[in-house]
PATOR-115385 format. One record per residue (C-alpha): residue in one letter; x, y, z. Coordinates in steps of 0.2 Angstrom, whole numbers, plus 5000, padded with zeros to 4 digits. Layout:
# PATOR-115385
AXYZ/...
This chain:
# PATOR-115385
M518951394919/I517551514921/R517951664932/L516551714944/A517451854953/G516551994944/W514851914943/S513451984953/I512651894967/R511051884957/T511951804943/R512851684954/L511251634963/M510251614946/L511651514939/G511851404954/A509951374955/A509751334937/V511151204938/V510451124953/L508651134946/L509151054930/A510250924938/F508750874950/L507450874936/A508650774925/G508950644939/A507150634943/G506650624925/L507850484922/A507250394938/L505450404933/Q505850354916/R506750194922/A505450154935/Y504050174922/A505050064909/D505249924922/S503449934927/V502849924909/R504049784906/D503449684921/A501649714916/R501949644899/Y502849494906/E501349464917/R500249474902/L501349344893/Q501249234908/S499349244908/T499449194890/V500549044894/Y499248994907/L497949004893/L498948884882/L499148764897/A497248764900/R496848734881/A498248604877/E497848424876/L498748264870/D498048124860/A498247934863/S499847934853/G500548084863/G500248214849/L499748394854/I497948444851/M497548634851/P495848714847/L495648814831/S495448974840/L495949044857/E495249174869/E496749284865/P496249354847/R498049414843/L498649234843/S497449204828/L497949364818/P499449344807/N500949464811/S499949534826/G501549544837/L501049414849/Y501649234845/A501449074854/N502348904853/I502248734862/S503748614859/N503748424862/P505548374861/S505248194864/S504248184848/R505048324840/E503348404838/E502948594839/W501348694838/Q501348874834/S499949004834/P499249064817/S499949234821/T501749164816/L501149134798/G502749174787/L503749224803/Q505149134813/P505049214830/P506449154843/F505449044855/P506348974870/R506348784870/R506848634881/L506548714899/S506548604914/A504948554922/G504348694933/E505548824926/W504949004921/R506049114910/F505649294907/H506949384895/E507249484880/L507749404864/R508349474847/S508149394830/G508249464812/G508549634819/K506949644829/G506749634848/Y505549524858/L504949504876/A504749314880/A503949214893/A504249024894/Y503748884905/G504248704906/V503148564911/K503048374912/W501448334905/A500648164911/E499448084900/G499047904906/P500547814910/R501647924899/A502448084904/M503148204891/P504148364893/L503348514885/T503848694884/F502548834882/A503248994876/V502449164871/V503449304863/E502849484860/D503649614848/E504549754857/T503849884845/E502249924856/F503349924872/F504550054865/T503050154857/E502250164874/L503950214882/A504250344869/S502450424872/F502850424891/R504550504888/R503750644878/T502450674891/L503650664905/W504950784898/S503650904892/W502950924910/L504650924918/G505251054906/G503751164909/A503951144928/G505751184927/F505451344917/L504051394929/L505251364944/L506651464936/V505451604933/T504851594951/Q506651584957/T507051744947/L505651834955/L506051774972/L507851824970/G507351994964/W506252014979/G507551944991/L508952044985/A507952214984/P508652275001/L510452254994/R509952364979/R509252494991/V510852495001/A511852514985/R510752664980/E510852744997/I512752724997/Q512752804980/G511752944987/I513052965001/E514452974988/R513453114979/G513153204995/E511253184994/Q511153105011/P512253095026/R512052915031/I511052755027/E509252795033/G508252645027/V507552505038/Y508352335032/P508152155037/S509152085051/E510351995040/I511052165033/A510552275047/G512252245056/L513052295039/T512152455037/G512452495055/N514252475054/I514352575038/N513452715047/T514752705061/L516152715049/I515352865040/E515052945057/Q516852915063/Q517552985046/Q516453135048/S517053155066/R518853145061/Q518653265047/T517753385059/R519153365072/Y520453405058/K519553555052/D519253625070/A521053585075/L521753685060/G520553825063/D520953835081/L522853815078/A522753965065/H521754065077/S522854025092/L524454065083/K523954245079/T524254315096/P526054245098/L526454295081/A525854475084/V526854485100/L528454425090/R528154555077/G527954695091/A529554635099/L530554665083/A530454845087/E531354825104/P532854715100/A533354715118/E531854615124/L531854505108/P532754355115/A531654335130/V530054365120/V530554245107/A530854105119/Q529254135128/Q528154145113/V529053995105/A528653895120/R526853955119/M526753905101/D527453735104/G526153705117/I524753765106/V525453655091/Q525553495103/H523853525110/Q523053545093/L523953395085/G523453285100/R521653335097/A521753305078/A522653135080/A521453065092/S520652915083/G519052925094/S517952775097/V518452635084/R517152495084/F518252395072/A519952415081/P520552245088/P520552225107/L522152285114/L522952215130/L523152355143/A524352275155/P525752275142/I525352455138/F525552505156/R527152405159/R527952485144/I527452665150/V528052625167/D529752555161/S530052715152/L529552825167/A530652725178/K532152785168/V531552965166/Y531252985185/A532552865191/D533152985204/K531452975213/A531452785214/L529552775212/S528552615213/Y527252575201/P526052445207/I524852385193/D523152315196/C522652255179/G522152075173/A523351995161/A521851955149/L521052125151/A520852195133/W519852345126/R519452405109/I520552565108/D521852635096/E523552595102/G524152775099/D522752845109/A523052725123/F524952775124/E524352965123/V523052955137/F523952835149/G525652905145/N525153085149/L524253035165/L525652925171/D526953055167/N525953195176/A525753075191/A527653035191/K528153215191/W527153255207/A527253085216/R528453065231/G528552875231/T527152785223/V526052795207/Q524652665207/I523752605192/S522152495192/A520952445178/R519352345177/V517952315166/E516152315172/G514852265159/W515252365144/V516252505152/L518152515156/Y518652605172/V520452655174/R521152745190/I522852825192/E523352885209/D524952965216/D525553015234/G525953195229/P525053355235/G523553325224/F522553445213/S522353615221/N521153665207/P520453515197/D519453625185/A520953735181/A522053575178/L520953525163/Q521153695154/R522453705141/G524053805146/V523653805164/R525153745175/L524753715194/D526553735198/E527753835187/R529253745196/V528853585187/P529253585168/G527953565155/H526753665144/G525153635154/I524253545140/G524453355145/L522753335154/A521853445142/V522453335127/V521953175137/A520253255141/D519953285122/I520453105118/V519353035131/A517953145125/A518253085107/H517952905114/G516352955122/G517152935139/Q517353045154/L518853105163/T518753165182/L519953225194/D519853185212/R520853175228/A521553005232/A521252915249/G523052955254/G522853135250/G523653135233/A522953155215/Q521753035208/V521253025189/N519752925185/I519352875167/R517752795161/L517652725143/P516052645136/S516352505123/P516152555105/L515052405103/V513752465114/D512752555101/S512752405089/R511952295102/
């Protein structure tokens, strides 16, 4: 079995077009050849029938019932020996037969004894040769007597097959030439039609060699979506690499100060435990923040839609155990079918941090609502706590609005970074009941492709 997996699209299309074209031309050629053969055969039968009518017009019977035929007929081939056209009139009642002079020295296979009014057209074989035959039976009335006569004309098939052979040569020569021209035309059309794909391949090679940052050409609508998605993947990969690089650089830079403090504390052993504890906590917060930034997947167009209601319920179930002593309620206003294209890890990081922060400050209720309007997801998380005293400071890394609540002060900053990576917006506000309200606006990753 031929394996096509490694064949190019051009080769597949050319092979498929060639097979279909050859099959069509072969079928059309055979159909035309058959139709022409039937047409020529019918035309020859009509000519033989006309010759039979000629014999009927010239035949006569004498007083004794014997056949009388003229010495020459209007069809000259009947008078020429071995001309290929032969005639016979048989009178079975008197066992008499008349044969045309063209049968001299030959014994063609003439049909005999046909019923009155019966026509017979068929092919006969005799002595290794084929013939086309037309015969007609009559009841010839001459005075009070009526005798059955059979008029038969046969023609050698040689001319018939010679004519067919000439037609076949002409037909297949033209079909072959037409097929060749069509294949050449198909090759040129395929080359023109597949040219955009070759251009895309060259641009991708240029991207691999670092000669260009993205696919820049304008392409037909059939592959414009493909090139757009490839550019999106390239941009997401470049953005992810940039985040990794920036996070590592920021991490190295941020750890310099705590390490310098620790080195300085080595000279004062009495203060070393407190300094170590403080700087370790600080470094832990720095590492968590930078890892959160680096791990954010960002806007992912090809991520499968994620149902948000189960995510909220899983987070709420965990928080209910962590803050069991506060007996908080978590009303969720989110449709069961509401789904969004977002990485599951990013969803848990964003909503988990926000809900954990709300649960820390809430007195009795943390309310969650989510809706989609157009191509934008809106999520609002409210609590009935004291609210934000300084919303701008709350989004800064390491800033804790109340030192009595445990934490490193980086949760909201990490959330802000992840939301920004998705092209969204995070805003802090005061809830209608006086508590804190966090609003998230996330645009669909498919908006740019529409």
